[in-house]
N, C-alpha and C positions, 0 to 999 in steps of 0.2 A: 571504546566499545563496552557497553554495560554488561556485566555478568552477574549482578546481584540476585540473590534468591528471594522471590516474593514472599516466601514463608518464613524468612529469617527474622532475627531480632532487629528491630529498627534502631536507627541512630537516635541520639538524645535531642536533636534539634527538631522538635515536633510541636505542632499546635494540638489542642485538645481534640480527640476524635469527634467527628460530627458528620451529619448527613448533609449532602449538597444537593441542590435542586438545579435543574436545567432551566429552560424557558418556562414561563408561567404555565402551570398546569401539568408539566412533565413529571414523570416519576423521578425519584432520586437517582442521581448518577453515581457511579463508583468514581470517586475523585480522591487523589492523594496530593495534589498541588493546585491551589486555587488560582484564579486569574490574577490575584494580588501577590502571588509568589509565596503564600503561606503553606508550609508542609503540614499534612494531616497524618496522624500516626497510622491509622488503618481505616478501611472502609468495608462495609458489608454489602454483599450482593443480595439479590431477591431471594435466593435459596439459603441464605445464612452464611455463605462462604465469606471468610475474612481475607481481605487483600492488603498486602503491605510489601514494601521493598526495603532492602538493606544494601545500599550502595556506598562505596568508598567515595572520597572527594574526587579522585581521578575518574571514576565512573560517571559521576554527575557531570564533570567537565566534558567527558567523552560524549555524553548524550547531547550536550549543548553544541559541541563541535559538529556532530552529525546533523542536527537540525539546521544549523546555519549553512553548512556546505550543501546540503540537499536543496535548500531554498535558493541559494545562489546559482547552482547549476541549472535548476529548473527555470529561473528567470533568464539565464543566458539562452536556453533553448527557446523560450518564448520570443526573445529578441531576434534570434536567428530566423524563426519562422516569419516574423513581421518584416524581416529584411529579404524574404524570398529564398532563404537558404534551406528551409524545411517545408515540406508540403503541408504539414499539420502538426500541432502539438497539443497534448492534453495536460494542462498544468495541474500540479498538486498544491498550489498556493493555499495555505490555511490548513492543510491536512498533513503537515509534516509530522506532528506528534503521533498521529494514528499510525503512520507508516513506519517511522523510526522505532516507536515503542513496540509495535508488534514484530517488526523485522528483527530487532535485537533480542526478542523473546524466543525466536526460533533456535533450536539446537542444530548442530551441524548436519545431523541425519534427516531432519525434517524436510518435507517437500512443499513448495509454495506454488500456487496457481494464481497468477495475477490477471488483472484486466489490462488496460492500455495506459493506466495512470500510476502504477505502483513504482515510480522511479525511486522513491525512498526505500522501499523494501529491496529493490534491485541493488541499490547502493550498499545496504546492510549485508547483502549476500556476497559482497566482494566482486560484483560484476563491474567491469569498466563502464563508466557512464556514457561513453561514446556509442555503446552498442544500440540502445534504442534510437539514437539520433540517426544512425545508419538506416534503420527501418523507416523513420519518418522522412528521411531525405530521399528514400527510394533507391538506395544503392545496394541494399541487401535485405534479407528477411528477418533481421534481428541479430543474428551472429553468434549468440552464446550457446553453449552446450547445456541443456536443461539437466542432464545427469551429473555433469561436473559441478554445477553450482546449486543443484537442488532447487531450481527456480525455473518454472516452465516458460515457454515463449509467451509474449504478450498476446492476449486474445481480444480481438475487435468485436466479435459477435457477442452481444450483451447477454451475460449469464451462462454462456456455453461452458466456461471454465469450471463451473460448479459441478457439472456432470463429469468432466474430465477428472476433477479432484476426487469425486466420489468413487469412480472406478479405480483410481489409483489407490485410494485408501482401503477399498475392499481387498485389493491385492496385497496390501501390507498385512492384513489379517490372515489371508490365505497363506502367505509366506511365513507366518508365525513370528512376526516382528513386533508384537504387542505383548503387554502383560508384565513388562519390566521397566525399571527406571531408564534404561538405555534403549528402549524401544523407539519406534518411528511413528511420526504423526504427520498429517497433511493439513494445510490451511488454504482456504479458497477465498479470494478477495472479490468483492462486488459492491455496487452502490445501491442506494435506496431504490432507485428506479428499477433495477434489475430484479427486485423482489416481486415485481408484477409479471415477470417472465415465467413461462411454463417450465423452462429448463431448471430454474432455481428451485421451484416447488417440487419438481420431480427428483432433483438431487436431495432435497430434504427427506422425501419419502424413502428413497433407496438407502441413504446414509443411516436413517433411523432403523429401518427394519433389518439391516445387515450390521448394525452396531459398528459402523465404520469409524476408525480413529481420525476424525476430521473436524476441524474448527472452521465454521462459516464466519467470515469476518466481513461484516457489512459496514462500509464507511457511509454513514448517513450524513451526506453533506447538504441536505435539505432540498436539493433540486435534482430531478431526473431530466437533464438538459434544461427545459424551460418549465417543467411541471413541478409545482411545490409538493412537499411531502403529503399534505392532506389529500392530494389527488391519487396517492398510492395506497394509503391505509387509513383506517379509522381507529386503530389501536397502535401503541408503540411497537415498532418492528420487532424488538427482542421478544415480545410476548407471543409472536407467531410460533416460536419454537415449541411451546407447550402443546400446540395442536398436532405437531408431528412426533411428539414423544421424547423430546430431549430438552435440556435446559437452555435458557437464554439469559443474557445479562446486558445491561446498557452501561457503557463506560464513557466518561468525558473524553472524547476523542481529541481534544486539544491539550490533554494532560498526558505527557509522555510517560510519566511514572505509573499512573493508573493503567494506561494502555498496556505497558509492559507487564505489570502484575497480573492483570486479567488474562492476557494472552498466554503467558507462561503457565498459569494454572490450568487453563483450558487445554493446552497442548499436553501437559503432563497427565491430565486425566484421560485424554484420548490415548496416549501411548500405553497407559496402564490397563486399557481395555474397557474404559467406561463409556465409550461411544462418542457420538458427535455433540457439538454444542454450537450455539449462535452468539456471537458478540456483535452488538450494535455500537459502533464507535460514533458518538453523537458529535459531529463536527460541522464545518462550514466551508464550502468552496468559495474562496475570496475572489477568484477571477472568473473567467468564462469557462463553460463546459469544455470547449476546445477553442482553438484560435479562429474557428469559423463561426463562433457564437457571439452574440451581443447580449450580455446579461442585463443591460440597462432597459431592455424591452420588457422584462418580466419581474424585476425586483427593484425596490427603492433604495436610495442611498442611505437612509437612516438605519435600515436593517444591516447593511454591510458595516456601517460604523459601530453598531452595537456589538457585532461579532469581532471587530478589530480590537475591542477592549479585552477579548478573551484570547488574544494571539498566543499560540503555543510556544513561540520562541521567547517572547517578552517575559512570560511568567517564569521561565527557567532562569533567564538572566537576572531578574529581580531576586529570585531565591538564592542564586549563587552570590549575589552582592550582599544580601542581608546576612547570610551565614558566613560571609568572608571566605568562601570557597574559591572565588576567582576575583581578580582585580582588573583594573583598566588595561594593564599590559596584556593580560590574557585575552580579553575581548578584542583588543586591537590586533593581536596576533592571529586570532581566528578569522577576523574580517579580512586580513591581508592574505591568509591562506586561501580563503574562499575566492578572493579576487584573482589570485594567481591561477587557481584551478579552473575558474570559469574562462579566463583568457586562453589557457592551454586547450580547453575543450573547444572553444571557438576556432582556434588555429587548426586543430585536427579535423574539425568538420569541414572547413573550407579546403583542406588539403585532400579530402576524399576524392579518389578518381571516379569519374563517371563510368559505370559499367557498360560494356557492349550490350546492346539490346538483346542479342541472341542468347545471352547467358541466363535469361529468364527460364530457359528450358533445362538448365543444368541439374537442378536438384528436385525436380518434380517427383521422380521415382529413383530409388537407389541404383537400379540396373537398367534404367531406360525402358522404352517400349516401342513397338513398331509404329503405333499411332503418334506417339510423341516425336519420333524421328521424322515422320512425314510432316508434321506440323513445323518442326524446326527447319526442314528443308524449304518448305513453302515460304516461311517467314524470311529466311536468308535470301531467297531469290527476290522477294519483295524489297528488302532493304538494298540489295545490290542494284535494283532498278533506279535508285536515286543517285548512284555514283556518277559523278561528272555532271549532274544537273545543276541548274542555277538556283535551286531553291535555298 
């Protein structure tokens, strides 16, 4: 688990500071690790903020471990869905650095509000990876305690979690939990497509005018299901923040180091009472939007291949090799650990008991209700009508 200070003194293994570009015509990205595995000393954001990290060798190795394990567990979940064991799965393939980098940047007291794809952030918050699989298998509603892990339940409604996060962040201020280094901040995750939702824009307004300690973290994976980015915006997404009165920055979302540095800085600013900000993590969804989607219908293979060259895990591995921070034995050990954990995850999913249908009524209200009791009774009689039948 990485704990480095993005404002600290950097290590000596550095390339010359330089500006990095995204796709042709894109503004410069905040980048600290190139696709070729070259470390950059520091990077400057659009408002002049300088970003850097200072990690130990063990912390670098820890980030690599996180990336590999998260990808392997995600691949196992996709395979389970394809085999009929899950009803649906939203893969994070290609977005591991955006999630691990931001997830590790969170402090213990910070609160996260995810979509339905933040499996990497969930992993970084210490939640058992079986939890979201129970949700997508239909045996429970997610299972984890948001207050215990400071990680809200998955939100399926596009963009709704940004309003939840804004209200929560406003409460942080009301409770007097900002203004100090050990204050609290919140982060809301969403995709590029969600920026077209009214909920997201309303959250921007409320967070801005109430100076809420909130980081809006947009994973721009280039597609809102089947619609490309140019159907969502005519300007880079991070620039939208200026219209609402708070800063925005675009980071290389395939660079786990830069993502960590930018997110940690934004969260620290929020907890100190400097209000909201928007991070656009410029990344790419390598697979389907969900397992019900066919991305070959709306994008070409050469585009996918171009982004494969920017793979977030490959660049960290090259860096570790070049700097002799890790050797072949280490990589083999991580691969074996990932294999074991994915097999264990599969075994646990297959062992999940099917819930009794009537249990769907158990947690609708904390103390029940007359109407709910009536519905439960009618449903129970309906199910009992099938007992002894030949269906």
